[in-house]
C-alpha positions in Angstrom: 140.7 18.4 54.0 139.4 14.8 54.8 138.0 15.0 58.3 139.9 11.6 59.0 143.1 13.4 59.1 142.4 16.8 60.8 144.5 16.2 63.7 148.3 16.9 62.8 151.4 17.3 64.9 154.6 18.4 63.9 157.5 17.3 66.2 160.9 19.1 66.4 163.6 16.8 68.0 166.5 18.8 69.6 169.2 18.2 72.0 170.0 20.6 74.8 172.9 22.9 73.9 175.3 21.6 76.3 178.9 22.2 75.4 180.7 18.9 74.0 177.6 17.2 73.5 176.3 19.0 70.3 177.8 19.8 67.0 180.8 18.0 68.1 182.1 17.2 64.3 182.7 21.2 64.2 185.5 21.0 66.5 188.3 21.6 66.4 187.6 24.4 63.8 185.1 25.8 66.3 185.6 25.4 70.2 183.0 23.4 72.0 181.2 26.8 73.3 181.2 28.2 69.8 179.7 24.9 68.4 177.1 25.1 71.5 176.1 28.8 70.6 175.7 27.9 66.9 173.3 25.0 67.8 171.3 27.5 69.8 170.9 29.5 66.7 169.7 26.4 65.0 167.0 25.8 67.4 165.9 29.5 67.4 165.7 29.7 63.6 163.8 26.3 63.4 161.4 27.6 66.1 160.8 30.9 64.8 160.1 29.6 61.0 158.1 26.6 62.3 156.0 28.9 64.9 154.8 30.9 61.7 153.0 27.9 60.3 149.4 28.6 59.5 146.6 27.1 62.0 145.5 23.4 61.3 148.5 21.4 63.5 149.9 21.0 66.6 153.6 21.7 67.6 156.0 20.1 70.0 159.5 19.7 70.8 160.8 16.3 71.9 163.9 16.9 73.5 166.9 15.0 75.1 168.3 14.5 77.6 165.1 14.2 79.4 166.3 16.5 82.3 166.4 19.5 79.9 163.0 20.6 80.2 164.1 23.8 81.9 165.8 25.0 78.6 163.0 24.2 76.3 160.5 25.8 78.3 161.2 29.0 76.9 159.4 27.9 73.7 156.0 27.0 75.3 155.2 30.5 74.5 155.8 29.9 70.9 152.8 27.3 71.2 155.1 24.4 71.2 154.2 21.4 73.7 157.2 19.6 75.2 158.0 16.1 75.8 161.3 14.2 76.3 162.7 11.6 73.9 162.5 7.9 75.0 164.8 5.5 73.6 168.2 3.9 73.6 169.1 5.1 70.1 167.9 7.6 67.5 165.7 4.8 65.8 164.1 3.8 69.0 163.4 7.6 70.0 161.8 8.2 66.3 160.0 5.2 66.3 158.4 5.9 70.2 157.2 9.3 68.9 155.0 7.9 66.1 153.9 4.9 68.4 152.9 7.2 71.0 151.3 10.1 69.2 149.5 8.0 66.5 147.9 5.8 69.1 144.7 7.7 68.7 145.5 11.2 69.4 146.8 12.3 66.1 146.1 11.0 62.3 149.3 12.1 61.1 152.8 13.1 62.5 155.9 14.5 61.0 159.3 14.6 62.8 161.7 17.3 61.7 165.3 17.9 63.1 167.2 20.8 64.3 170.1 20.9 62.0 168.5 22.4 58.8 168.0 26.2 60.2 166.9 27.6 56.7 164.5 25.0 55.7 161.2 27.0 54.7 158.0 25.9 56.4 156.3 25.1 53.2 158.4 21.9 53.0 156.4 21.0 56.3 153.4 21.8 55.1 153.8 19.8 51.9 154.7 16.8 53.9 151.4 16.8 55.8 149.5 17.5 52.3 151.0 14.3 50.9 150.1 12.4 54.4 146.3 13.8 54.4 145.8 13.0 50.8 146.7 9.3 51.1 149.7 9.8 48.8 152.1 8.2 51.0 152.3 5.8 54.0 155.7 7.2 54.7 157.5 10.3 53.5 161.2 11.3 54.1 163.1 14.4 53.1 166.9 13.6 52.1 169.8 15.2 53.4 173.0 15.6 50.9 174.9 13.1 53.5 172.6 10.1 53.0 170.4 10.7 56.0 166.9 12.6 56.2 165.9 15.6 58.0 162.2 14.9 58.2 160.1 11.7 58.2 156.2 11.5 58.2 153.6 8.7 58.8 150.1 8.2 59.4 150.6 4.8 60.9 153.6 3.7 63.1 156.0 1.4 61.3 158.6 0.6 63.9 160.5 -1.8 61.4 161.5 1.4 59.6 164.0 2.4 62.5 165.3 -0.9 63.2 168.8 -1.9 62.5 169.7 1.2 60.6 173.2 2.5 60.6 172.6 5.7 62.0 175.1 8.6 61.3 176.2 6.9 58.1 175.6 7.6 54.3 173.2 4.4 54.0 170.6 5.6 56.5 167.9 6.7 54.0 168.7 4.0 51.1 168.4 1.2 53.9 165.2 2.8 55.4 163.6 3.0 51.9 164.7 -0.8 51.2 162.7 -1.6 54.5 159.8 0.5 53.3 159.8 -1.2 49.9 159.9 -4.8 51.7 157.0 -4.0 53.9 154.9 -2.7 50.9 154.8 0.9 52.0 154.1 3.7 49.5 156.7 6.3 50.1 157.4 9.8 48.8 160.5 12.1 49.0 160.4 15.5 49.8 163.0 18.2 48.6 166.6 17.6 49.5 168.3 19.9 51.9 171.6 20.2 53.6 171.8 19.7 57.3 174.8 21.7 58.9 177.1 19.2 60.4 180.6 20.2 59.1 182.8 23.3 58.7 182.6 23.0 54.9 178.7 23.0 55.3 178.8 26.1 57.4 180.9 27.7 54.7 178.6 26.9 51.9 175.8 27.9 54.1 177.4 31.5 54.6 178.3 31.8 50.9 174.6 30.9 50.1 173.1 33.8 52.3 175.8 36.3 52.2 174.2 39.1 50.0 170.8 38.3 51.5 169.7 41.7 53.4 169.6 41.5 57.1 166.8 44.0 57.5 164.3 41.2 56.1 163.1 38.4 58.1 164.2 35.0 56.6 164.5 31.3 57.7 167.9 30.7 58.9 168.8 34.3 59.5 170.0 34.1 63.3 172.4 31.1 62.3 173.8 33.4 59.3 174.4 36.3 61.6 176.4 34.1 64.1 178.6 32.9 61.2 179.2 36.5 59.8 180.8 37.4 63.1 183.4 34.7 62.8 186.5 35.7 60.8 187.5 32.0 60.0 184.1 31.7 58.0 183.9 35.1 56.5 187.7 35.2 55.6 187.7 31.9 54.3 184.7 32.8 51.9 186.3 35.9 50.8 189.7 34.1 50.0 188.0 31.5 47.9 185.6 33.7 45.9 
């Protein structure tokens, strides 16, 4: 590895699992408490998989709201640093992480969401490999809904996060247009599905319903939670 890029940081962005504040698009199929408990599984799966990364990078959770440190403090023992998100919207919060962490302490930063619980850690490793070998100024990992679940950079580019229609199908497309206008070299990582809707959860359960629970695999906690919900298992059985 080029010595210039030895200081690497992976940041998981997450919300505190507060009823009525997380995974609200799953309601009314889910109660607010069920949606909250499911999101807890997302976080647990993400932390477990990312915590198994090989040494060579620092790990952090950037959380919101800023007074939710107490909940996330349980992951300090997994090797994660903690710091609150800062900014009035998602774009500003992502931009501020890059600005703050690339100011001198780190040479490359990747930020990953907490809505893709089955994402393998190899994709995270791939993001840093592209960054440290100068193959990309900015890289993105697309979701099927038009957004992205990971973004990585070696230098902050706040323009990439300004005037973006967040929570729309145009997020990635407009971000890539901005990157092109700035003359940035971009790379795309494998596409993955973030779990936002009831249909997403049905597809997730169907994808893993024959996978053995004795083994240890990315996203297993989320699958176990879904396997105890009849509206998930019966719906799948009906449509098979």
